[in-house]
C-alpha positions as CSV (number, residue, x, y, z in Angstrom):
1,M,-57.4,47.6,-5.7
2,T,-58.5,47.7,-9.3
3,A,-58.9,44.6,-11.5
4,G,-56.0,45.8,-13.6
5,K,-53.6,46.1,-10.7
6,R,-54.7,42.6,-9.4
7,G,-54.1,41.2,-12.8
8,A,-50.7,42.7,-13.0
9,I,-49.7,41.4,-9.6
10,L,-51.0,37.9,-10.4
11,L,-49.1,38.0,-13.7
12,G,-45.9,39.0,-12.0
13,A,-46.2,36.3,-9.4
14,A,-46.9,33.7,-12.0
15,S,-43.8,34.8,-13.9
16,A,-41.7,34.6,-10.7
17,I,-42.9,31.1,-10.0
18,A,-42.2,30.1,-13.5
19,A,-38.7,31.5,-13.3
20,V,-38.0,29.6,-10.0
21,L,-39.3,26.3,-11.5
22,A,-37.2,26.9,-14.6
23,V,-34.0,27.3,-12.5
24,S,-34.9,24.3,-10.4
25,A,-35.4,22.2,-13.5
26,L,-32.0,23.3,-14.8
27,N,-30.3,22.5,-11.5
28,G,-32.0,19.1,-11.4
29,A,-30.9,18.4,-14.9
30,A,-27.4,19.5,-14.1
31,A,-27.4,17.2,-11.1
32,Q,-28.6,14.3,-13.2
33,E,-25.9,15.0,-15.8
34,R,-23.1,14.7,-13.2
35,K,-21.2,11.6,-13.7
36,S,-20.5,9.1,-10.9
37,L,-17.1,8.0,-9.5
38,R,-17.5,5.2,-7.0
39,W,-14.5,5.1,-4.7
40,T,-14.2,1.7,-3.0
41,T,-12.5,1.4,0.3
42,A,-12.0,-1.2,3.1
43,Q,-14.7,-1.4,5.8
44,V,-15.8,1.3,8.2
45,G,-13.2,1.7,11.0
46,S,-10.2,1.1,8.7
47,Y,-7.7,3.8,7.8
48,G,-8.6,3.6,4.2
49,Y,-12.2,4.4,4.8
50,T,-11.4,7.1,7.3
51,V,-9.3,9.2,4.9
52,A,-11.4,8.5,1.8
53,A,-13.9,11.2,2.5
54,S,-11.2,13.9,2.6
55,M,-9.7,12.7,-0.7
56,A,-13.1,12.5,-2.3
57,K,-13.8,16.2,-1.5
58,V,-10.5,17.2,-3.0
59,L,-11.2,15.2,-6.2
60,E,-14.7,16.6,-6.6
61,Q,-13.5,20.1,-6.4
62,A,-10.7,19.4,-8.9
63,L,-13.1,18.0,-11.4
64,G,-15.2,21.1,-11.3
65,G,-18.5,19.6,-10.3
66,E,-18.6,17.3,-13.3
67,Y,-18.4,14.2,-11.1
68,T,-20.0,13.1,-7.9
69,V,-17.6,11.0,-5.9
70,T,-19.1,8.5,-3.5
71,V,-17.2,6.4,-0.9
72,Q,-18.3,2.8,-0.8
73,P,-16.9,0.5,2.0
74,Y,-16.2,-3.2,1.4
75,Q,-15.1,-6.0,3.6
76,S,-11.5,-5.7,2.5
77,P,-9.3,-4.1,-0.1
78,T,-9.3,-7.5,-1.9
79,V,-13.1,-7.3,-2.2
80,S,-12.9,-3.6,-3.3
81,M,-10.5,-4.5,-6.1
82,K,-12.8,-7.2,-7.4
83,A,-15.8,-4.8,-7.1
84,V,-14.1,-2.3,-9.5
85,M,-13.1,-5.0,-11.9
86,N,-16.6,-6.4,-11.8
87,G,-18.0,-2.9,-12.8
88,E,-19.3,-2.0,-9.3
89,G,-16.9,1.0,-8.9
90,E,-14.3,3.1,-10.6
91,I,-11.5,3.6,-8.1
92,A,-10.2,0.7,-6.1
93,Y,-8.4,0.7,-2.7
94,T,-5.4,-1.6,-3.0
95,A,-1.7,-2.1,-2.1
96,D,1.4,-3.3,-3.7
97,I,1.0,-6.8,-2.3
98,G,-2.6,-7.0,-3.4
99,M,-1.6,-6.1,-6.9
100,T,1.1,-8.8,-6.9
101,E,-1.4,-11.5,-5.9
102,F,-3.8,-10.3,-8.6
103,A,-1.1,-10.2,-11.3
104,E,0.0,-13.7,-10.3
105,R,-3.5,-15.0,-9.7
106,T,-2.6,-16.3,-6.3
107,G,-4.4,-16.2,-2.9
108,P,-7.9,-14.7,-3.1
109,F,-7.3,-14.1,-6.9
110,K,-6.8,-17.7,-7.8
111,D,-8.9,-18.5,-10.9
112,Y,-10.4,-15.0,-10.7
113,K,-11.6,-13.6,-14.1
114,P,-12.5,-9.9,-14.2
115,A,-15.8,-8.9,-15.9
116,Q,-14.2,-5.6,-16.9
117,P,-10.7,-4.5,-17.9
118,E,-8.0,-5.1,-15.2
119,L,-6.6,-2.7,-12.6
120,V,-3.4,-0.9,-13.5
121,H,-0.9,1.3,-11.7
122,T,-2.7,4.7,-11.1
123,W,-1.9,6.5,-7.8
124,Y,0.0,5.4,-4.7
125,A,-0.8,7.4,-1.5
126,Y,0.9,6.2,1.7
127,P,3.0,3.4,3.3
128,M,1.9,1.3,6.2
129,E,4.2,-0.5,8.5
130,S,3.0,-4.0,9.7
131,M,4.1,-4.8,13.3
132,M,3.1,-7.2,16.0
133,A,1.6,-6.3,19.4
134,T,0.5,-8.2,22.5
135,S,-0.9,-7.3,25.9
136,A,1.7,-5.7,28.2
137,K,1.1,-8.2,30.9
138,D,2.2,-11.0,28.5
139,A,5.0,-9.2,26.9
140,G,7.7,-11.3,28.7
141,K,6.6,-14.4,26.8
142,F,7.5,-12.9,23.4
143,K,11.1,-11.9,22.4
144,C,10.9,-12.4,18.7
145,W,8.3,-12.9,16.0
146,K,9.1,-16.7,16.0
147,D,7.3,-16.8,19.4
148,F,4.0,-16.1,17.6
149,S,4.5,-19.0,15.1
150,G,1.7,-21.5,15.3
151,K,-0.1,-19.6,18.0
152,P,-3.5,-17.8,17.7
153,V,-3.0,-14.4,16.3
154,Y,-5.3,-11.8,14.8
155,F,-3.4,-10.7,11.7
156,S,-6.1,-8.0,10.9
157,Q,-9.2,-8.8,8.9
158,A,-8.8,-11.7,6.4
159,G,-8.3,-10.2,3.0
160,F,-6.8,-7.0,4.3
161,Q,-3.5,-6.0,2.8
162,N,-1.8,-6.3,6.2
163,W,-3.2,-9.8,6.6
164,L,-1.6,-10.6,3.2
165,N,1.6,-8.9,4.3
166,W,1.8,-11.1,7.4
167,Q,1.4,-14.2,5.2
168,R,4.3,-13.0,3.1
169,I,6.3,-12.3,6.3
170,F,5.7,-15.7,7.9
171,K,6.4,-17.5,4.6
172,A,9.8,-15.7,4.3
173,L,10.6,-16.6,7.9
174,G,9.3,-20.2,7.7
175,Y,6.8,-19.7,10.5
176,E,3.3,-21.2,10.9
177,F,0.5,-18.7,10.2
178,K,-2.4,-19.4,12.5
179,H,-5.0,-16.7,12.0
180,V,-8.0,-16.2,14.3
181,Q,-10.7,-14.1,12.8
182,I,-12.4,-11.6,15.2
183,D,-14.3,-8.3,14.8
184,N,-12.0,-5.2,15.1
185,K,-14.1,-4.0,18.0
186,A,-13.2,-7.2,19.9
187,N,-9.4,-6.7,19.6
188,A,-8.7,-5.5,23.1
189,D,-11.0,-8.0,24.8
190,A,-9.5,-10.9,22.8
191,L,-6.0,-9.9,23.8
192,E,-6.9,-9.5,27.5
193,R,-8.8,-12.8,27.6
194,G,-6.1,-14.8,25.8
195,T,-8.3,-15.7,22.9
196,I,-5.4,-14.4,20.8
197,V,-1.9,-14.0,22.0
198,G,-0.9,-11.4,19.4
199,S,-2.6,-8.9,17.1
200,A,-1.2,-7.3,14.0
201,I,-0.8,-3.5,14.5
202,Y,0.0,-1.1,11.8
203,T,0.9,2.6,11.4
204,T,0.5,4.8,8.4
205,A,3.7,6.6,7.5
206,G,5.0,5.8,11.0
207,R,2.4,8.0,12.6
208,S,-1.3,7.2,12.4
209,L,-3.0,4.2,14.0
210,P,-6.2,2.8,12.6
211,P,-9.3,3.7,14.6
212,Y,-9.8,0.2,16.2
213,W,-6.2,0.3,17.5
214,K,-6.6,3.8,18.9
215,E,-9.5,2.4,20.9
216,S,-7.5,-0.7,22.0
217,E,-4.6,1.5,23.2
218,V,-7.0,3.5,25.4
219,R,-8.6,0.4,26.9
220,M,-5.5,-1.6,27.7
221,D,-1.7,-1.5,27.9
222,I,0.0,-3.1,24.9
223,A,3.6,-4.0,24.0
224,V,4.9,-4.0,20.4
225,I,7.3,-6.9,19.8
226,N,10.1,-6.3,17.4
227,P,11.7,-8.9,15.1
228,C,15.0,-10.3,16.3
229,P,18.2,-9.4,14.3
230,D,18.3,-12.8,12.5
231,E,14.6,-12.3,11.4
232,V,15.4,-8.9,10.0
233,A,18.3,-10.5,8.0
234,K,16.0,-13.2,6.7
235,L,13.3,-10.7,5.7
236,K,15.8,-8.5,3.8
237,A,17.3,-11.5,2.1
238,A,13.8,-12.3,0.9
239,G,13.5,-8.9,-0.7
240,L,11.3,-7.3,2.1
241,A,12.1,-4.0,3.7
242,V,12.2,-3.4,7.4
243,A,11.2,0.2,8.5
244,E,11.8,1.9,11.8
245,V,8.9,3.7,13.5
246,A,9.4,6.1,16.4
247,A,6.9,4.9,19.1
248,K,6.3,8.5,20.3
249,N,4.9,9.5,16.9
250,A,2.2,6.9,16.9
251,F,1.3,6.0,20.5
252,T,0.1,8.0,23.5
253,K,1.9,5.8,26.0
254,S,4.8,3.4,26.2
255,V,4.6,0.2,24.2
256,G,7.8,-1.3,25.5
257,A,10.4,0.1,23.0
258,D,11.2,3.6,21.7
259,T,12.0,2.4,18.2
260,L,9.7,-0.1,16.6
261,E,10.3,-2.2,13.5
262,G,7.8,-3.3,10.8
263,V,7.5,-4.5,7.2
264,P,6.0,-1.7,5.1
265,I,3.5,-2.0,2.3
266,L,2.5,0.7,-0.1
267,F,-1.2,1.6,-0.4
268,G,-2.8,3.2,-3.4
269,Y,-6.0,3.8,-5.4
270,N,-5.9,2.1,-8.8
271,V,-8.4,2.2,-11.6
272,R,-9.2,0.0,-14.6
273,A,-7.3,0.5,-17.9
274,D,-10.5,1.8,-19.6
275,M,-10.8,4.9,-17.5
276,P,-10.2,8.0,-19.7
277,E,-6.6,9.2,-19.7
278,A,-7.6,12.9,-19.3
279,L,-9.7,12.1,-16.2
280,V,-6.9,10.1,-14.5
281,Y,-4.3,12.7,-15.4
282,K,-6.6,15.4,-13.8
283,M,-7.1,13.3,-10.7
284,I,-3.4,12.7,-10.1
285,T,-2.5,16.3,-10.8
286,A,-5.1,17.4,-8.3
287,F,-3.6,15.3,-5.6
288,Y,-0.2,16.5,-6.5
289,D,-1.2,20.1,-6.3
290,K,-3.0,19.5,-3.0
291,R,-0.3,17.2,-1.4
292,D,0.6,19.7,1.3
293,E,-3.1,20.2,2.1
294,L,-3.6,16.4,2.4
295,A,-0.7,16.1,4.8
296,K,-2.2,18.8,7.0
297,M,-5.5,17.0,7.1
298,E,-3.9,13.6,7.8
299,P,-0.3,12.9,9.0
300,G,-0.2,9.7,7.0
301,F,0.1,11.7,3.8
302,G,3.4,13.1,5.0
303,P,5.7,10.9,2.8
304,L,3.4,11.7,-0.2
305,A,3.8,15.4,0.3
306,K,7.6,15.0,0.7
307,D,8.1,12.9,-2.5
308,F,4.9,12.5,-4.5
309,V,6.6,11.5,-7.7
310,G,9.0,9.1,-6.0
311,M,6.1,7.3,-4.3
312,Q,4.5,6.6,-7.7
313,V,7.8,5.2,-9.0
314,Q,8.1,3.0,-5.9
315,G,4.5,1.7,-6.5
316,I,5.2,0.8,-10.1
317,N,8.6,-0.8,-9.3
318,A,7.0,-3.1,-6.7
319,N,5.1,-4.8,-9.7
320,P,6.9,-3.6,-12.9
321,Q,5.1,-6.4,-14.9
322,I,1.7,-4.5,-14.4
323,P,0.9,-1.8,-17.0
324,V,0.8,1.9,-16.0
325,H,-2.4,3.9,-16.7
326,A,-1.8,6.4,-19.6
327,G,-2.9,9.3,-17.3
328,L,-0.1,8.4,-14.7
329,A,2.4,7.8,-17.6
330,K,1.7,11.4,-18.9
331,F,2.1,12.8,-15.4
332,L,5.5,11.0,-14.8
333,K,6.8,12.0,-18.2
334,E,6.1,15.6,-17.3
335,H,8.1,15.2,-14.1
336,N,11.0,13.3,-15.9
337,A,10.3,10.2,-13.9
338,W,9.2,7.8,-16.6
339,N,11.1,4.5,-17.2
340,D,10.9,3.3,-20.8
341,K,11.0,-0.3,-19.4
342,W,7.5,0.2,-18.0
343,K,4.4,-0.6,-20.2
344,I,1.6,1.8,-20.7
345,A,-1.8,0.2,-20.4
346,S,-4.2,0.0,-23.4
347,G,-7.4,1.8,-22.8
348,A,-9.4,-1.1,-24.3
């Protein structure tokens, strides 16, 4: 090979390497330029954490690669709410009851002062129904929810929205709330050993069980105890709803009754008032467009797919004193669902 040919080959190779390095540098720069959206959820094993990955993928695609969405688990939704308002995240896992306590500065939010702007109504995704379960062998000892009053019960992780919901339920019924904190993985063992006599169980949209309860149902026979008629009347008089759940839709075997009764709460993902209107509007619109796809991925999104706009209205009406993000307000106005009595949050 002549010196001229070798020189041409070397020159071509050098040009190719330079081109590859240039593309790599551009890709690296593009990756660095992608903005971060930190999506806070409850701890690993919770329903909120389980479905977050699917929603994050939908959101990343909708935002055209401009943002990287990362799922960050926290001890509870309460902690995740505070994390976002302290600047440690952008999207907070929450529920209507958690938003109530925050607005009123009660419970875990007593004397709490956010470092960043406050959370506002943004997007509500699915209902959960809080119910009470015990071991099947002890089911005969419990006829109503009053039979759990003052007795050791695991009301789900302290700070969880279902835990807050049960505090609200027992307060309305005038019962003694005696919570025993255990690890989710110890749920079945604690029930079988009698460390606890009851354990709060919940379904999402009347269908999906959280992972730790799916495991518990496999390991032992359980019974779900319904509230008695007088308790249902008291709950409704206190402004709480009582929803029916078909046992066959959520459980793989008998739990003592075909129709179960629970007090629902509405879960959502709210952001601070300072998140850009255009970004929030694009996020909500993406989930609206993909609502049927979400329901196929996870049955808990069934009610969202059926009435997406109505669920947002329900979430706002649960705490009408809390402002609505401008992005959600724009979406609702386009769907003729805006109520002029609601307040649009300031972006400051």
